[in-house]
C-alpha angles and dihedrals in degrees: 000000000000093000093058099256114128121251119259093242092054091051091051091052092050091050092051092050089052091052090050091051091051090050092051091050091053090052091049091049093051092047093043094239125153117243113265114243129193093255094049091047091055091048093052091047090053091049093048095045113098115258119235108255118247115256104236097038091048091053091048091050091049091049091048092051090046091054095043098042106032109020097043091047092050095045092043094053092046091051090047092050092047090049092052091046093050089049091053091055092066115102095229097206115212094029126099109270092235094054099082091051091049090050088051093051090047089053089050090054091049093050091047090050092051090048091052093048093050097039092113106028098037103025096159094046090047091055092053091047091051092053091048090051091052092050093047091048090058092046092049090051091052088048087069089067105030143038093028126104101238104012120230093236133022116233091252093055111118091201091058092044090051090053091050093049091045092054091046092050092046091052091048092050092050091048092051092046090052089046092230116152089189094056090042091056090050091050091051089048089057089055091054090047089055090054092052101042098042104065111214123125103224097023092056095043094047091049088054090050092048091049092050092048091048091052091051094047093048092046092052098041096046096030091240096145090156087071091071099062087055098045099042099064091040090054095054092042088053091053092050091046091050091051093052097040097038106024124193119260113288098038134090120246111275095027135091112253128203107290123240130191090301091076090069089068086077087067088050089055089051091051092049093052092044088056088056090062097037095053098045115129099233108056097156094095136022103233129190099273092048093049092047090049091054093046094049093043094050098040098036096039099048096038089052090049092046093048092055097041093052088081091057126095117269095259093049092045093052093047093047094049093047088053090050089050091054090050097049094042089049090053089049090053090049092053091049096047095043102044109356088244118187103188100039092043090051095047097047095042093050089049089053091049089050090055090051091050091050091052092048093049090053094044101048137041128219131310093019091054091065091057092054092045089053091052089050089052090058092049090050090055090051092053091043088055090055093045090047087224119157088182091064092046092052093044091048091052092052090048089048090054090050090052092050092047091048091053094048092046098046103041122075096200132033109251098183094269091122088063088056090050090051092049090049090051091052093047091048091052089052091049090052090048089053088050091052093049100046107023102033098239116153105225103146097126093049093048089052090049093053092045091050089050090053090046089059099038100054096055090041092054095046091046089062098035107047129056119263092258093061101039096093091038092053090049089052088052090053090051091052089049090054090052090051092050090049090054095046098042094032093227119139093204090078090052089056089049088053091049091051093048091051089050090052089051091052093048091049093052094046099045105023111015094056091066099036103042128071117246093258093047091046092051093049092049094048093047092049093047091048091050092050092048091050091047091051090048092051092048092052091046092054093046091048093050091050091051091052091049091052093049092048097045099083091050093052092050091052092051091049092052091049092051092049 
């Protein structure tokens, strides 16, 4: 109240609290308890309050519970599943062949029921039971074909195949519903196992294709891109295993027979997996799973295709590899157009170039093959220019060096092919210069590398092609050609190549030509080289003086005007 007297409701509350305190004291007196003070209440509260667990002992307890609860459950279920599986592999003579498989499916139902019952109270244990049930379901389905004497179904039975595919699809559906990448990978592995163990050409290959497509769709829909680097190598390994274990007609078991149209399904697998990377949602960066998918798809896909087509006739091999080249280069173009990819474009384009090289090697014999490989090198640089890929340029240069070294190492006599290599090196340098000028690609080191290669190849070729009398003269001719190119193209690098070639000519005459040439020939060569060197010196002196006159002309005019 405003006058200082307490409110009626407050008085009533105080009176009730006093009554409660008197009642509590009576109870304490009758029970013989001591009155509770503030200090004793705080002490009892501190004793009753839970103590903070000690650090090391708490961690040890947690680890112990983890081992006892999680690890033992996982190991126990795995051991139980293995035990049931081993039991199902026994022939059980005297029993109906279908009975072990039925027992297996009954066990699967029991495990699934236990997992459903404990889905809330024992979530972790239920997950392990569910995985064990899925594995046993697959094993029980395979038991219908194997381990029995006689088996329930032959491998060509469509009823048995339908059961296998049904179990695989059911496992895959459960894995997707539970959002488990681990269980999904195991379900896809079952599909590949069906393709290997049930020998039928088109059935097996289509099951592999369906498994690959399922992996791509799941990876894209659920954003499980890490599923692809696991599925891709297993797919190609499954194809190779199928070829060896169930060869095509016309080949013995354990060998690779001549391929028919089925081998082109390998290219279909490659296209399916490439779509998994192309259609991903986040295309801003090329992360680890995407890069691994491209590496496995290029390496595994083309090596599998190449391994099988090696048994084909030359014409079939060339056609197949050219088709593969078109596919891989098309994928590279798609990656470049869609996302300006650097890594994927490089990997798929280099795989396409490899297929072209394989076809050329099979189609032509030395030395003609080196001409075609040189032409291919130019085409690679053109496509690399469009892709703006330094990786392709560097890789192509290394391959070009391997081609040159292979020619030099495998031919006994120079046939003029080194001149072609030198010309290709010059043309490649010009293409890279065009790329730098118009498309803003920095390729200076690679241009220098190609020019240096041409600088070495031309003298090497002429050294082996022309007689000793004309070696130095031919080198002088190359130097003059470099000077002409430098004037026409207005590039000083060719002038330096001319300087270097003249220096090589002088060194050859001084250290080699003196012993090989006759006195008259030696004199003519030295006089000609000296005349060329003096002529070049005079030309550079005149050019240098003209440049100085041009640079000094504006200053002289200004002085003259000032004097006037």
